[in-house]
C-alpha positions as CSV (number, residue, x, y, z in Angstrom):
1,M,99.8,111.9,60.6
2,N,101.1,108.4,61.4
3,A,101.9,106.0,58.5
4,I,99.4,103.1,58.2
5,M,101.2,99.8,58.7
6,L,100.2,96.8,56.5
7,D,99.7,94.4,59.5
8,T,97.1,96.7,61.0
9,I,94.7,96.3,58.0
10,R,94.9,92.5,57.6
11,E,91.1,92.0,57.9
12,C,90.9,93.8,54.4
13,F,92.6,90.7,52.9
14,E,90.1,88.0,54.1
15,G,88.2,88.2,50.8
16,V,84.8,89.2,52.1
17,I,84.9,92.2,49.8
18,P,86.8,91.8,46.6
19,A,89.8,93.9,46.1
20,V,90.3,96.1,43.0
21,L,93.6,96.2,41.2
22,G,94.5,99.1,38.9
23,T,97.3,98.7,36.3
24,A,98.4,100.6,33.2
25,D,100.3,99.6,30.1
26,L,103.5,101.4,28.9
27,A,101.3,104.0,27.0
28,G,99.5,104.9,30.3
29,M,96.2,103.2,29.3
30,P,94.6,102.2,32.7
31,N,92.8,98.9,33.5
32,A,90.9,97.9,36.6
33,S,89.9,94.4,37.6
34,Y,88.5,92.5,40.6
35,L,91.0,90.3,42.4
36,S,90.2,86.9,43.9
37,Q,92.8,86.8,46.6
38,V,95.2,89.1,48.5
39,Q,97.6,87.4,50.9
40,Y,99.3,89.3,53.6
41,M,103.1,88.3,53.7
42,D,104.8,90.7,56.1
43,R,104.7,94.4,56.9
44,D,106.1,95.3,53.5
45,H,104.7,92.7,51.1
46,V,101.5,91.1,49.8
47,A,100.8,88.4,47.3
48,L,98.1,88.5,44.7
49,S,96.6,85.5,42.9
50,Y,97.6,85.1,39.4
51,Q,94.8,83.0,37.6
52,F,94.5,84.2,34.1
53,F,96.8,85.7,31.4
54,N,94.7,88.8,30.8
55,K,95.2,92.5,30.3
56,T,96.0,92.9,34.0
57,R,98.8,90.3,33.8
58,A,100.2,91.8,30.6
59,N,100.2,95.3,32.2
60,I,102.1,94.0,35.4
61,L,104.8,92.4,33.2
62,A,105.2,95.6,31.2
63,N,104.8,98.1,34.0
64,P,105.4,96.8,37.6
65,H,103.6,99.7,39.3
66,A,100.0,99.2,40.4
67,R,97.3,100.4,42.8
68,L,95.3,98.1,45.0
69,T,92.0,99.2,46.7
70,V,90.9,97.1,49.7
71,V,88.0,97.5,52.1
72,N,87.6,96.7,55.7
73,P,84.5,94.5,55.9
74,Y,83.7,95.6,59.4
75,T,84.0,99.3,59.2
76,G,83.8,100.1,55.5
77,A,87.1,101.9,55.5
78,Q,88.8,101.9,52.2
79,Y,92.6,101.8,51.6
80,S,94.7,102.5,48.5
81,L,98.0,100.6,48.3
82,A,100.8,101.6,45.9
83,L,102.4,98.3,44.8
84,Q,105.5,97.3,42.9
85,Y,105.7,93.9,41.3
86,L,108.7,91.8,42.3
87,R,108.3,88.1,41.2
88,T,105.9,85.2,40.7
89,E,106.1,82.0,42.8
90,T,104.7,78.8,41.3
91,S,105.5,76.4,44.2
92,G,106.4,76.4,47.8
93,Q,104.8,77.6,51.0
94,L,103.3,80.8,49.7
95,F,101.9,79.2,46.6
96,E,100.4,76.2,48.4
97,S,98.7,78.4,51.1
98,M,97.1,80.6,48.4
99,K,96.1,77.6,46.3
100,A,94.2,76.1,49.3
101,K,92.5,79.4,50.1
102,L,91.5,79.8,46.4
103,A,90.0,76.3,46.4
104,G,87.7,77.3,49.3
105,L,86.8,80.5,47.6
106,A,86.0,78.8,44.3
107,S,83.8,76.3,46.1
108,H,82.0,79.0,48.0
109,T,81.2,81.1,44.8
110,G,80.4,78.1,42.5
111,M,83.7,78.6,40.5
112,T,85.3,75.3,41.1
113,G,87.1,74.3,38.0
114,V,87.2,77.9,36.9
115,F,89.4,79.4,39.6
116,K,92.9,77.8,39.2
117,L,96.0,79.4,40.7
118,L,98.8,79.7,38.2
119,G,101.1,81.6,40.5
120,S,101.5,83.9,43.4
121,D,102.5,87.5,42.4
122,V,104.6,89.1,45.1
123,F,104.5,92.9,45.4
124,R,106.3,95.4,47.7
125,V,103.8,97.9,49.3
126,N,105.4,101.3,49.0
127,E,102.5,103.4,50.4
128,I,99.1,103.0,52.1
129,I,96.5,105.8,52.0
130,C,93.2,105.8,53.8
131,V,90.5,106.9,51.4
132,D,88.2,109.6,52.9
133,G,84.7,108.5,53.7
134,D,82.3,107.5,56.4
135,V,83.3,104.5,58.5
136,A,81.5,102.5,61.1
137,P,83.2,101.7,64.5
138,P,84.9,98.4,64.6
139,P,83.2,95.7,66.5
140,P,84.7,94.7,69.8
141,P,87.0,91.7,69.6
142,A,85.6,88.3,70.7
143,R,88.6,88.0,73.1
144,N,92.0,89.4,73.8
145,M,94.2,87.0,71.8
146,L,97.4,88.0,73.6
147,A,96.0,87.5,77.0
148,A,94.5,84.2,76.0
149,L,97.7,83.1,74.6
150,R,99.5,83.9,77.8
151,L,97.1,81.8,79.8
152,C,97.6,78.9,77.4
153,S,101.3,79.2,77.7
154,E,101.2,79.2,81.5
155,R,99.1,76.0,81.5
156,L,101.4,74.2,78.9
157,L,104.5,75.2,81.0
158,A,103.1,73.4,84.0
159,C,102.8,70.0,82.2
160,R,105.0,67.2,83.3
161,D,104.4,64.6,80.5
162,L,103.2,64.3,77.0
163,A,99.8,62.9,77.9
164,Q,99.1,66.0,80.1
165,L,100.6,68.3,77.4
166,F,98.3,66.9,74.7
167,D,95.2,67.2,77.0
168,E,96.0,70.7,78.2
169,T,96.5,71.8,74.5
170,M,93.0,70.7,73.6
171,A,91.5,72.2,76.7
172,C,93.2,75.5,76.2
173,L,92.0,75.8,72.6
174,H,88.5,75.2,73.7
175,E,88.4,77.3,76.9
176,K,90.7,80.1,76.1
177,L,90.5,80.5,72.3
178,G,86.9,79.4,71.8
179,I,87.8,76.7,69.3
180,S,85.4,73.8,69.6
181,H,86.9,71.2,67.2
182,A,90.6,70.5,67.2
183,M,93.1,67.6,66.8
184,L,96.8,67.1,67.3
185,L,98.7,64.8,64.9
186,L,102.3,63.7,65.1
187,H,104.7,62.9,62.2
188,D,105.8,59.3,61.4
189,P,108.8,59.8,59.0
190,Q,109.0,56.1,58.2
191,A,105.3,55.8,57.1
192,A,105.3,59.4,55.6
193,C,102.1,60.2,57.4
194,L,100.7,61.9,60.5
195,Y,98.8,60.0,63.2
196,T,96.2,61.4,65.6
197,V,97.2,61.5,69.3
198,A,94.5,63.9,70.8
199,S,91.3,65.5,69.7
200,H,88.4,67.6,71.1
201,G,84.9,68.2,70.1
202,Y,84.2,65.0,68.1
203,E,81.9,62.0,68.8
204,Q,84.8,59.7,68.1
205,S,88.3,60.7,69.2
206,G,90.0,59.2,66.1
207,V,93.1,58.5,68.1
208,G,95.4,56.4,65.9
209,S,93.8,57.6,62.6
210,E,96.4,58.5,59.9
211,I,96.7,61.1,57.2
212,P,99.4,60.8,54.4
213,L,101.7,63.8,53.8
214,G,100.2,66.0,51.2
215,Q,96.6,64.8,51.7
216,G,94.1,67.5,52.5
217,V,94.8,70.8,54.4
218,I,96.6,68.8,57.2
219,G,98.9,66.9,54.9
220,V,99.7,69.9,52.7
221,A,100.6,72.0,55.8
222,A,102.9,69.3,57.0
223,R,104.6,68.7,53.7
224,E,105.2,72.5,53.0
225,G,105.9,73.4,56.6
226,T,103.6,76.4,56.6
227,A,100.2,77.3,58.2
228,I,97.3,76.9,55.8
229,R,94.0,78.5,56.5
230,I,90.8,78.1,54.5
231,S,87.6,80.2,55.1
232,H,85.1,78.2,53.0
233,M,84.4,74.5,52.7
234,T,86.2,72.8,49.8
235,A,86.2,69.1,48.9
236,E,89.7,69.4,47.4
237,Y,91.2,69.9,50.8
238,S,89.0,67.7,52.9
239,Y,90.2,64.3,54.3
240,S,87.2,62.6,52.8
241,R,85.8,59.1,53.0
242,A,86.7,58.7,49.3
243,I,89.9,57.0,50.3
244,R,87.9,54.3,52.2
245,Q,85.4,53.9,49.4
246,Q,88.2,53.5,46.8
247,A,89.7,50.8,48.9
248,E,86.3,49.0,49.2
249,G,85.9,49.2,45.4
250,T,89.3,47.6,44.8
251,G,88.9,44.9,47.5
252,L,91.8,46.1,49.7
253,A,90.5,44.3,52.7
254,H,93.7,44.6,54.7
255,A,93.7,48.4,54.3
256,L,90.1,48.4,55.7
257,Q,91.0,46.2,58.6
258,T,93.5,48.6,59.9
259,E,91.7,52.0,59.2
260,I,90.8,54.0,62.3
261,P,88.0,56.5,61.3
262,Y,89.2,60.1,60.9
263,P,87.4,62.3,63.4
264,G,86.8,65.4,61.3
265,L,83.5,67.4,60.8
266,A,81.3,66.1,58.0
267,E,81.0,69.7,56.7
268,S,84.1,71.7,57.7
269,R,83.5,75.3,56.4
270,S,86.7,76.8,58.1
271,Q,90.0,75.0,58.5
272,L,93.4,76.0,59.9
273,A,96.4,73.6,60.0
274,V,99.6,74.7,61.6
275,P,102.8,72.6,61.5
276,I,104.6,72.0,64.7
277,Q,108.3,72.2,64.0
278,G,111.5,72.2,66.0
279,C,115.2,71.7,65.4
280,E,114.5,72.0,61.6
281,R,112.3,69.0,61.5
282,L,108.5,68.3,61.3
283,I,107.0,67.1,64.7
284,G,103.3,67.3,63.9
285,V,100.4,69.4,62.9
286,L,97.8,71.2,65.1
287,Y,94.5,71.3,63.2
288,V,91.4,73.2,64.0
289,E,88.1,73.5,62.2
290,S,84.6,75.0,62.3
291,P,81.2,74.6,60.7
292,Q,81.2,78.4,60.2
293,D,82.5,80.3,57.3
294,L,85.3,82.8,58.0
295,R,85.8,81.5,61.6
296,F,89.6,81.8,61.7
297,T,91.4,85.1,61.1
298,Y,95.0,86.2,60.7
299,D,95.0,86.7,64.5
300,D,93.9,83.1,65.1
301,E,96.7,81.9,62.8
302,D,99.3,84.0,64.6
303,A,98.1,82.7,68.0
304,L,98.3,79.0,66.9
305,V,101.7,79.4,65.2
306,T,103.0,80.8,68.4
307,L,101.4,78.0,70.5
308,C,102.8,75.4,68.2
309,G,106.3,76.9,68.8
310,Q,105.9,76.3,72.5
311,L,104.5,72.8,71.9
312,A,107.5,71.9,69.8
313,M,109.8,73.0,72.6
314,A,107.9,71.3,75.3
315,M,107.8,68.0,73.4
316,H,111.4,68.2,72.6
317,I,112.4,68.7,76.3
318,M,110.0,66.0,77.5
319,Q,111.4,63.4,75.1
320,N,115.1,64.3,75.1
321,V,116.0,65.8,78.4
322,P,116.5,63.2,81.1
323,V,114.8,63.8,84.5
324,P,116.1,61.2,87.0
325,E,113.3,59.5,89.0
326,P,113.5,56.4,91.2
327,E,112.2,53.3,89.6
328,P,108.7,52.6,91.0
329,E,108.0,49.7,93.3
330,P,106.2,46.9,91.5
331,A,102.5,46.9,92.4
332,A,100.3,43.8,92.9
333,M,98.4,42.8,89.7
334,P,94.8,41.8,89.7
335,D,94.2,38.1,89.0
336,V,94.1,37.2,85.3
337,Q,90.8,35.3,84.7
338,G,88.1,34.6,82.2
339,A,88.2,33.1,78.7
340,P,91.5,33.3,76.9
341,L,91.8,36.2,74.4
342,A,93.3,35.5,71.0
343,V,95.9,38.1,70.0
344,R,97.2,38.2,66.4
345,H,100.2,40.0,65.1
346,F,101.0,40.8,61.5
347,P,104.7,41.5,61.0
348,D,104.3,43.3,57.6
349,N,102.9,46.4,59.3
350,D,103.1,45.3,63.0
351,S,99.2,45.4,63.3
352,V,97.8,43.8,66.4
353,F,94.2,42.4,66.7
354,F,92.4,41.3,69.9
355,G,90.2,38.7,68.5
356,D,88.7,40.3,65.4
357,D,89.1,43.8,66.8
358,Y,91.8,45.9,65.3
359,M,93.9,47.7,67.9
360,I,97.0,49.4,66.6
361,K,99.9,49.1,64.0
362,G,103.2,50.5,63.2
363,V,105.7,51.3,65.9
364,A,103.0,51.3,68.6
365,G,101.9,47.9,67.4
366,A,105.4,46.6,67.6
367,V,105.8,48.0,71.2
368,L,102.5,46.3,72.3
369,W,103.4,43.0,70.7
370,A,106.9,43.0,72.4
371,M,105.3,43.7,75.8
372,L,102.6,41.0,75.4
373,Q,105.3,38.5,74.4
374,D,107.2,39.3,77.7
375,F,104.1,39.0,79.7
376,V,103.1,35.6,78.4
377,A,106.7,34.2,78.5
378,H,107.9,35.7,81.8
379,G,104.9,37.3,83.5
380,K,106.7,40.7,83.1
381,T,104.5,43.7,83.7
382,A,106.9,46.6,84.5
383,F,108.5,48.4,81.6
384,S,110.6,51.5,80.9
385,N,111.1,53.6,77.9
386,R,114.9,53.0,78.0
387,E,114.6,49.2,77.7
388,L,112.0,49.6,74.8
389,R,114.4,51.8,72.9
390,L,117.1,49.0,73.2
391,D,114.6,46.2,72.3
392,Q,115.4,45.0,68.7
393,R,111.9,43.6,68.3
394,V,110.5,47.2,68.3
395,R,112.8,48.5,65.5
396,L,112.6,52.1,66.4
397,P,113.8,54.6,63.9
398,D,117.3,56.0,64.5
399,V,116.2,59.6,64.7
400,S,113.1,61.2,66.4
401,D,111.5,57.9,67.4
402,N,108.7,59.8,69.3
403,L,108.5,56.7,71.7
404,E,106.7,58.6,74.5
405,A,104.1,59.9,72.1
406,R,103.5,56.5,70.7
407,L,103.0,55.1,74.2
408,V,100.4,57.9,74.8
409,L,98.7,56.9,71.6
410,L,98.8,53.2,72.5
411,A,97.4,53.8,76.1
412,R,94.6,55.9,74.8
413,R,93.7,53.5,72.0
414,L,93.5,50.5,74.5
415,C,91.4,52.5,76.9
416,E,89.1,53.7,74.1
417,R,88.5,50.2,72.8
418,E,87.9,49.0,76.4
419,A,90.5,46.3,75.8
420,P,91.4,43.8,78.6
421,V,94.9,45.0,78.3
422,R,95.8,48.5,79.6
423,I,98.9,50.6,80.1
424,E,99.3,52.6,83.3
425,K,102.1,55.2,83.9
426,T,104.0,54.6,87.1
427,G,106.6,57.3,86.8
428,R,108.6,59.3,84.3
429,G,109.7,56.9,81.7
430,H,108.2,53.9,83.6
431,F,104.8,52.2,83.1
432,R,102.9,49.0,83.9
433,L,101.1,46.5,81.7
434,C,97.7,45.5,83.1
435,V,96.3,42.3,81.7
436,Q,92.8,41.1,82.8
437,R,92.4,37.9,80.7
438,P,94.7,35.1,79.7
439,L,96.3,35.7,76.4
440,Q,96.9,33.3,73.4
441,L,99.5,35.0,71.0
442,T,99.6,34.1,67.4
443,Q,102.1,35.4,64.7
444,A,100.1,35.7,61.5
């Protein structure tokens, strides 16, 4: 009989049916207790939630050998796992991932404030036995994840620039993986936040909205560099409107002026945030969510982690490997007409306003302001990424400036706001500023 491998029974660890942990003290007195959470780590290890210092905990510390019974929620098959306690982790990737999942479980069961993760107990799995009994046939999978991932990979490989890469990523998630709500955020190391560059499935795109590192499931996944998956709604890991309400209560008008609404679901019952990492640095986060409980599985997590690896590689190549292209011929611009548009720039955070309408801030705001200055002073409309990188007014960071991604963000934000100023790509590393009204620039 073939040995049962731990990675083939991962659906038993989703928490649908509570696991039972059996332990014994040094005198051999047994004790059984229900367990809130079992986390699959790899083919040889699981982690169990440590929440209370009770009889189970005392037994584990005295006698490291235990038995864990888990049940497949789809077939009813039961498995008995022989465990050996190794260590307890109280911080880091594993701890933060289990802490987030436990928060969702606590909210779902009405135990918020009671369920509190004290640590993640790591065990080696020495043996897995299938308990005899009647089982139901497993349901057919909703899709072949490996085949879907292959199709996604082929489409991403065909992308020629970041804008196309972002759009294809959103389309693939929806069309090939059946994910209806998603967003892509990139890391701004200077501001210690993530900013949205693409989304799918929301009434408002939220392009330009920001999330601080460590805030909600997205910010925690970014800060810890690990995928975090939550199967039930939890306020603790939601990016709520509480931030805006707090700012209103304290009169922080400037913070309100430059807030772009976050596009997330009002009631997100399942969440999965996967960091995009490459060359030992954080590039961004791919975030998906659903109004359904238990929407995302270990297989979904595996697929998105793999997809994010390809995204990281594609973004690195597009932004760092030069592809020579001839400089485009300048095109005739439409006549600038109509009432003058007042454009204000605030140097403290490089925010730019068209009239009273907030457009953008940060590096993207500095880029826009520099181009508008050149247009008004010299009539300049053709720009290149290379000259912007050398422009002292833009003040790009020395490492991983993500200029191309910020230009994509800026172009989408201007288009979304139906601004009389647009950016049009004219070639790899070249673009054109299209201005439809006279501009009056003011430095605030």
